[in-house]
C-alpha positions in Angstrom: -1.4 16.2 3.4 -1.3 19.8 1.4 1.4 20.4 -0.8 3.6 22.7 1.1 6.3 23.7 -2.7 6.6 21.1 -5.9 10.1 20.5 -7.3 9.5 18.8 -9.9 12.0 16.2 -9.1 10.0 15.8 -6.0 8.1 17.3 -3.0 7.9 19.1 -0.2 4.4 18.5 2.7 3.4 19.1 5.4 0.9 16.9 7.0 -1.6 18.0 9.9 -1.6 17.2 13.4 1.7 16.0 13.0 4.1 15.4 16.1 7.2 17.8 16.9 9.2 18.8 15.9 8.0 20.7 13.4 8.9 19.3 10.2 8.9 18.6 6.1 8.9 15.8 5.1 10.2 15.0 1.0 9.4 13.0 -0.9 9.8 11.8 -4.2 9.0 8.6 -6.8 11.8 6.5 -4.9 12.6 8.6 -1.5 11.9 10.5 1.1 12.8 11.6 3.6 11.6 15.0 6.7 13.8 17.9 7.7 13.5 19.8 11.0 12.5 23.2 10.3 14.8 25.0 13.2 17.9 23.9 11.0 16.7 21.9 8.6 18.3 19.0 9.3 17.3 15.6 8.1 16.5 13.3 9.9 14.6 10.6 9.1 14.7 9.0 6.0 17.5 10.3 3.2 17.6 12.4 -0.2 20.4 12.6 -2.9 22.4 14.7 -2.7 21.6 17.0 -4.7 18.2 17.1 -4.2 19.4 17.4 -0.3 21.3 20.3 -0.4 18.0 22.4 -2.2 15.7 21.1 0.0 17.6 21.9 3.3 18.3 25.2 1.7 13.9 25.7 0.7 14.0 24.9 4.2 17.2 28.3 4.7 15.3 30.6 3.3 11.8 30.0 4.1 11.9 29.1 7.9 9.4 31.8 9.5 6.7 30.7 6.0 6.9 26.8 7.3 7.1 27.9 11.0 4.0 29.5 10.1 2.5 27.1 7.9 3.3 25.0 11.1 1.3 26.6 13.7 -1.7 27.0 11.3 -1.6 22.8 11.0 -0.5 21.6 14.4 -1.2 24.9 16.7 
C-alpha cells in the first residue's frame, strides 16, 4: 500500500489491485476512511471534521493525478 501523501496527523494511501470505485484511503492514529476520487465524498469510515475537510480538498485539488495513479495501480 504505497503512501500517496503524508500530512503528519494522517496519511493518504492507495492499494494495488483495489476495488472500484476509484478511491483513496485516509488513515490516522484513531480513524480510517475511504474517499472517492471522482466526487471527493467519504463513502466508508469516518474522519474528524478538520481532517475530513483537508483530505477532501486534497482529492479535489489533485483529482487528475490521483486518477492517473489509480490507473497505474489498478488498470
